[in-house]
N, C-alpha and C positions, 0 to 999 in steps of 0.2 A: 768236773770243772776243767776248763781248758787251761793250758799253761800259757795264756796270752799275757804279755807284759808290754809296757811302754816305757820309754826313757824320758825323763824331764831334761831341762836345760843343763842341769848340774850332773847329768849322766847317772842319776839315781833311778833305780827300777821301780816302776809303779805297776802293781798287778791289776789286771783288768778282769772284771766279772764277765760272765757269759753274756749278760744283757747289754752291758756297756760295749763289749766287743762286737756284738751283733749290730748295735746302733752305729758304731763307727764304720763298720764294714758297709752297711747300707748307705750311709752318707757318702762314703768314698765312692761307691758304685754309682750313685746318683750323679755325683759331680763329674765322674768319668763319662757317663752318658751325655750329660749336658755339653761337655767339651767336645765329644765326638760329633754331636749334632751341629755344634757351632763350626767345627772344622769342615763338615760336609757343606754347610751353607757358604763358608768362605771359599771352598774349592769351586762351587758353582759360580760364585762371583768372579773368582780368578779366571775361570774359563770364559765367561762373558767378557770380562775386561780384556783378556788376551785377544779374543776375536775382534773386539772393537778397535783395539790398537792396530791389528793387522789391516782392518778396513780403512782406518784413518791414515795409516802409514803411506798409502798411495798418494802421491802429489796431486793436487787439484788440476794442474795443467794436463797431466796424463789422462785423468778421468774425463776432462772436458774434451780433449783431442779424440778419445775413443768415442764419446757420444756424438761429436760433430761428424766423425767418419761414418758412424752408423746412420746418422740422419741423412747425410749426403747419399749414401748407398740406397737408402729407402726412397729418397727423392728420385734418383736415377731410375729405379725400378718402376715407380709410378709413371714417370715420363715415358719410359719404354712401352708400358702398357697402352698409353694414350696415343702413341704415334700411329698414324694410318699406315697400312701396309703399302709398300712401294711396288708398283707394277712396272715391270721392265720390259 
């Protein structure tokens, strides 16, 4: 028999049988596994959340200005392709 004991609220020793000790250990391990899985899911969410905050942190006016500049450059390239060659 193991020398496994537990203390109650009044600090009295309660001896545990092997069977009870095994059940408590299994329950404790299962709870730890559940908490670890939950923590992994939370860290995935935190990574996603952090990425979204970085994306949203950029002001709309800056995003709009970059898109407009890109659009204008694309338009200039199209117009340059369509211009006839000048003969001199």
